[in-house]
N, C-alpha and C positions, 0 to 999 in steps of 0.2 A: 740504175736504181738510185733511190734517194730516200731521205727521211724527213721531208718537209711536208707540211699540211697546207692545202690551199685555203686562202682567206676569203671564202664565199659562204653565203647562207644557202643551205641545202634543205629541202623538204622531201621526206619519203611518204608517199601517199599509198597506203595499203587499203584499197577500196574493195568493198564487197559487191563485185559486179555479178551479173547474171548472164549465163551463156545464151547468146543469140539476141539479147535485148540491146541492140545497138544504140537506139535512141536513149534508153535509160542509162546505159553505161556512159554514153557521150555526155549526158548531163552531169553525172557524177564527176567525170573528169573536168568538165568546165567549171563546176563548183570548186573543185580542188585547186584549179589554176587561179580562180578569183581569190580564194582564201590565201593561197601562197603569195600572190601578188600583194595583197593587203598587208601581209607580214614582211614584205620587202625581200622575199626569197629570190635568189638568183637562179637556182637550178631545182626543178621539180622532177623527181624520179618516181615513175609509176611501175606497174608490174607487167609480167609476161602476158601477151595477148589481152591486155587490159581493154582493148576496144570491143572484143567479142566474148571475153570470158574463156576460161580453161576448164576442161578440154572441149573444144567445139565439135570434135569427132566428125561424123559424116556431113555435117553442115558445110564442111570445107569442100565437098564435091559440087556445091552449087555456086555457079559463077556470080549470080546476083548477090549472094551472101558476101563473096569476096569484094565485089564492086562496091557494095554498101559499106564494108569495112574501110576501104580506102577513101570513100567519100567522107566518112566520119573523121578520119585522120586529117583531111584537108580542112574540114570545118573547125576542128580543134586548133589547127595551125593558125587560123585567123585570129585566135584569142591569145596568142603568145607574145604580144608586144611587151617588151621589157622583161621577159622571163624565158629561160630555156627549159624545155620539157623533153624527157625521155619516156617513151611509151611503147607498148607492144601491139602488133597486129599481124594478121596473115596476109600474104600477098602473092600474086603470080610472079614467077621468075621473069625478069625484064626481057630476056631473049627467047625463052621457051615457055610461053604462057601456060602450057599444060602442066608445068612443074610449079610447085608451091614452096614458099619459104615461111618459116616462123621468124618474124622480123622485129627489129627495134628501130624506131625512128628518133633521131635527135632533131628537135624543132626549136627555132628561135625567131622571134619577130616575124611570124607568118611564113617562114621559109623552112622547108625540110633540108637540113644541113647534111645529113648522112642517114643512110639506111644500112643496118647490119643484119645479116642473116645468120641464124643460129647454126653453129658448127656441129655440135654433139647432139644427136637425136636419140633420146632414151627409148629403148624398146624392150622393157622388162617390167615385171609387176603390173601396175596399172597403166604404164606408158605404152603408147602405140604410135609414136610420132613418125616412124619410118613408113607407116601406111599412108601418110599424107604429105610429109615434107621432104625436101631435098636439102642436104647440108649446104651451108654457105661457104664462101671463100674470102670475103672481105675481112680485113684485119680488125675492123671495129675501132680504129683510131681516128679521132677528129679533133681539130684545134678550134677553139671557140673563145670568144671574149666574154668574161663574166666579171662584174664588179671592177671594170677597168684592168682586168688581168687576162692575158692570153694563156689559156690552159689547154693541155693536151689530155683528152679523155679517152679511156679504153672501155668500150661498151661490149658486154656479153649477155647471154641469156641462159639462165638457170643451169642446166647440165654442164655448160661450158666451164663453169668455175669449179666443178667437182673434179676436174682433171688438173693435175699438177703441171702438165706441159701445155701444149697449145690449146686454145688461143691466148689464154691469160698470160702465160709466161712470155710470149712474144710481145704482148703489149707492155709488160713491165720492162722488158729488155729494150724497148724503144723509148723508155723514159717518160711514160705517161704520168701525169700529175695526180690522176684519180682513176681508180677502177670502179666501174658501175656494173652491177649485175641485176637485171630484172628477172623475176622468178615466179613460178607457180609450183612450189614444192609442197606436195601433200603431207599432211600430218600423219605421224604414227607414233605410238608410245615410245618415249626415250629419244625421239629424233631431234627435238628442238635444241637441246644442249649440245648434241654431237654435231649438228649443223653449224651452230655458232662457233664451236671449237675449230671446225674445218675452215671456216671463213677467217678466223684469227690466224690460223697457220698460213693461209694464202697471203694475207696482208703483211705478216711478219717476214715470210720468205721473200716476198717481192719488194719489201720495204716501201710499200705504196699504200696510201689510204684507200679504203674500200667502202662503197655504199651498196648495200644489198636490200632490195625492196621486194617483198614476197606477198603474194595474193592472200586474201583472207575470205573466209566464208565457206558454206557448204554447197556442194554441187552434186546432187544425187548421192552417191555413196562416199564421195571424196570430201575431205575436210582440209581446208587450207588455214593454217594457224596465224598467218601474218608474221609476227615477231621479226619484222624488218630491223636491220641494224646497220650501224656505221662503225668502222674499225679503223684506228689510226695506223700510221706507218710502222709503229712498233708492235702492232698486233693487239693493242688494248681496245676494249669495247668503249666507244665514245658516245653512242646513242642507241637506245633500244626501244622499239615500238611495242605496244601491248600485244598479247596473244589473244586470238579469237574475237577481235573487235576491230572495226574499221578505224583508222586513225591517220592524222597528218602529223608527222614527227619532224620538228625543225631543229637544226643544229648548225654549228660552224666549227670545223676542225681546228681553227686557230684560237678558239675560245675554250675555257675549261669545260670538261664534260659535266653534264648534269648528273644528279644522283640517279644511279641505275638500280632498280629493284631486281632482286634475284628472280629467276624464273620460278614458276609455280612448282609445288610438290608434285610427284607423279600422279597421285590420286586426284588432286585439284585440277591438274592439266587434263587428265583423261575425262573427268566429269565435265569440264568446260567444253571439251571437244564434242561430246555426245549431245549436250544441250544446244551448242551452236549449230551443229549439223541438223538436228531435229527442227529447230526454229526456222532455219533457212529453207528446209524442205517444205514446210508449211507456207511460209511467206512467199517464196518464189513460185510456188505452184498455186497460190490463191486460196489455200484452205485456212480456215480459222478454228476449226473444232476437231477434237479427237475423241474416239471411244475405244475402250479396251475391256477385255474380260478380266475381272478381279477374282482370283482364286483363293486368296489368302496366302499364296506362296511368294517367295522372294523375287522371282523374275517379274511377275506382274506388278509387284509393289515398286520395284526400282523403275520399271517402265513408266508407271503412272507418275512418279515423282519427276522423272526427266521431262515428261510431257508437260506437267504443271509448271516446271521451271522455264520451259521453252516457250509456251504459248499462254500461260496463265491458268490457274486452277479453275477459274470459272468457265473455261473453254474445254474442259476435260470431263468425260463421263465414264464411270466404271460400272460395268454390269456384272452382278454376282449371280451365278447360275449353278446353284448347288444340285447335285444328283443324289440318288439314294445312297451313294457311297461316300458322300462328302461328310467330313467330320464337323462337329459343332464349331470348333475353333477356326475352321476355314472361313466360315461366314462371319464370325465375330472379328477375326483378324482383318479380313477384307473391309468390313464396315468401319472398323476403327481407323484403318488407313485412310479411307475416303473422308471420314469426318475430320480427322486431324489435318489432312492435306487441304480440305475445303473443296473437293471436287464433287460433282453430282454423282448420285449412285442410284441404282435400281436393283431389285432382287427378283429374278425370274427362275423359279425352280424348273428343272428340266425333266423331273420324274414322270409327269403325265405324257410328255412327248416321247420319252424313252419307251414307255410302256406301249404307246401306239406303234412304234417301230417293231416291237416284239410281235404284236398282233398281225401286222401287215406282212412282215417278213417270214413268219413261221411257215407258211405254205411253200415258200421258195426254197427253204433249206432242207425240208423233209428229214432224212435220216441224220443229217448233219446238224439238226436244230440244237440239240443239247450242247454239242461242241461249240457251236457258234456263240451261244450265250455265256460261255465261260472262257472265251478266248479273245484274241485281238480284235475281231470284227466288232464285238460289242463295245470294246473300249473306244474304237474309232467312231462308232455311231454316236456316242456321247459327245466326243470332241466336235463332230460335224454338226450336231444339233446346236451346240454353242456357236459354231462358226456361222450357221444360217441366221441365228438370232442377232449376232453382232453385225453381220452384213446388212440385215434388214434395218437395224438402227442406224448404221452408217449411211445407207441410201436415203433413209427418210429424214435424216437431220443434216445431210451434207457434211458429215464428219469422216475424217480418215480413220479407218480401223487400224490400230497398232498391233503388230505381232509381238509376242512377249518371249519368244524362244531365245535362248542363249547359244553361243557357239558350240559348247560341249554337247548339248542335246542335238543341235542341228547336224553336227559332224557325224553322229552315229545313228541318225534317223529317229531319235526319240521324240518325234513330232508327228502330227497327223496332217496329211495333205487335205486341204479344204476343211480343216478343222482349226486347230490352233495355228496353222500356217496361213490361214486366210487373213488378208489385210493388205494395206498399201505401204506401210513403212514399219521397219523393225529396229527400234532404237538400240537394242542390246545384242544384235545378231553377231557382232564380232567380239563379244566379251565371253571369256571362259567362265565357267560357273564360279570358280574361286574369286575371280574379279568381280562378279556380281555381288558376292558377299562383302568383299572389301569396299566396293563403292557404296554399298548400302550403309555400312558402318561409317564411312567417311561422310556421307550426306547427313546422317543422323547427328554426327558430332559437330558439324558446322552450323546447324540451324539454331539461331538465337532463341527461338521459341521452344526448343527441345526436339527430341527425336520424332520423326514423322512415320517411320516404318516401325511397326510393333516389334518388340523384342522377340516375341514368340515366333513371328514370321522368320526372323533371322536364325533362331536356335533350333527350331523343330526340324526333324528329318524331312528332306524334300520328297514329295509324293505327287503323282498325277491324280490320285484318288479316283481311278476308273474301275477298281475292283476292291473287294474287301481287304483292309489292312495293307494296301499296296505302298511300297517305298521304291524310290528310284534305284536303290542299291539291290533290289531284287533282280533287276535287268542289267544293271551297269556296275562296273567297278566303283568304289568310292571316288568321289570327285577329285580328291587330291592325287589319286593314282591315274584316273582317266585324263585329267588335264595335262599331266606330265607326258603321258603317252601321245596325246593329240598334238602338243607343242612340238615334240620330237619329230613326229611324222609330217605334220602340216607345215611347220615353220623351218625345220632343219632338214627335212627330206631324208630322215634316217630310215633304214630298213628294220624289220622286226627284230632280228638278233642284236643289232646295234642298240636299239631302244631297250630291249630286255637287259643287256649288259649294263648300260649307262644308268638305268633306273633301278637295277636289281629287281626287276619285275618278272613275273611268270611269263615265259615265252608264249605258251598257249593262249594266255589271256591277251597278250599284246597282239597276236595274230588275229584273235577274235575281234578286237577293237578296230584294227586296220581293215579287216574285211567289212565290218559294218560301215566304216567311212566310205569305202569304195562302192559298196552296194547301194548306198543312199544318195549317190550323185544326182539321180533323177529327181529326187525331192528338192534338193538345194537349188537346182536350176529353175524351179518353179516358185521359189521363195521371193518375198518382197525385198526391196533394197533397204539398206541400213548403213549407219556410219562405219566407215573403215578406220579402225584405230590400231591395227597391227600391220606388220610388214607382209603378211600373207593372209589376206581375207578371202573368204569364198566369193566367187564372182570374177572380177577382172584380174585378180592376182593369180588365183589357182584355177587353171583351166584343164579339167580332166574329162575324158570321154565317158558318156553314160554307158555305152556298149563297150565293155572292157573285160577281156578274158584273162588279164593278169591275176595271179593268185599269190598271196604272201605265204611264205613257207620258211621252215628252218633249213639251213644249209645241210644239216644232218639227215634231212628227209630225202635228199637227192638219190 
């Protein structure tokens, strides 16, 4: 081990690549190489699976895909005269082609100097790498001449560096001059600072400078924040790339560190993540416009603001669809939001259509007719009328319909299939209700032109307005109570009695909430994708059976 820093010019290229777009990704990498060479960079470090994007999932089962990835690596290698490049790609095992590796290539002057295969394959939360890859055995150490110096590099991939022992400890013990980790580490709230702190501990423990280059951009529900960094042999942050934007960050460990800005506040970071993922979902899938229902409530308001910030207000349309139960302030609040934000808006009252459903459905319900019109079926009919209208607008204008449900509502099924759940993307699906309020206040406070979300939208009691004088609290606990129960159950996997004790909540109420969560799994599995911003989102993180006979109970009820 040592405490010297190499005197070479290094660049970290956190690129916003697109899964499967091999030619587009190749061009981004070639552009980064050209830029780095023009800046007289000696070593350019890219990200995990930068050739194909992360995660490629079952594309990896197609041999043509793998062959094209390797062909792209060879094409890029031809452009590496005078510069060394580390990049990631998938490849067949050299001796057993049916096995695959998640690999890193060290390339210089047109030659692949070394290929390292990832050792630690994550298989938790959103990760499923053991489905595809075989762990590698190469130690990842390579000697290379840079700026007339022969340096020993230790190269690893993402998960490898989260372990204190092998393979990084072995590389440090072998006296490498520089640790390099290429990564695709997804964003979650509070993760950025904890990740940087972990990397600082590694560099300080091994007394070896470390370069960490992380993927940036949205990929379906995943968000990659970038925030690539360089840490010197004493564990001090030497260079820091921006979060949520593509960047080429250049530095030299032997020179003084540049001024490093603090990472963003939690609300700023979370909001930027939502906007980044929403923007990339539109751009990478070829959509330019969005439509959503504006109810005058806080969920649709925040969704509209995120969409406007992501793709431009002129590309967003809000449709106001008041029913006979809608309050006057619902329409005025929604219209004020649309006007302030500068998005297009239309008003389409649904009362006539609702009445038509009454007339046509009455013969089908017979003796149950009166019950039908005063219960859940009627509420769902209104939501589905709105869903049909919004999908018609979406189809006719080639605009993605945005869902506006939050995590608290989705968790307990306070949503309507084929109604407010209709749509192609759900920007706030992983935000608890209290987070929706907090981010709405945050967005209002940072806008130089003044608040965009009406104050009445933020302060009025939330309501679906599908029956007279309805409030969310008629069906659910208050959101400060509900969110606490949901976080304990979904994120911490606590049982009912543990939750009741820790939150000092009513056990029967806790059991009711947990039962609602389990009972509505069938709805969630039909929902639209949306940005994952917690460590336990619905979808790839939390995988529960729809058909499920388990029942929550008190231990005293045995």
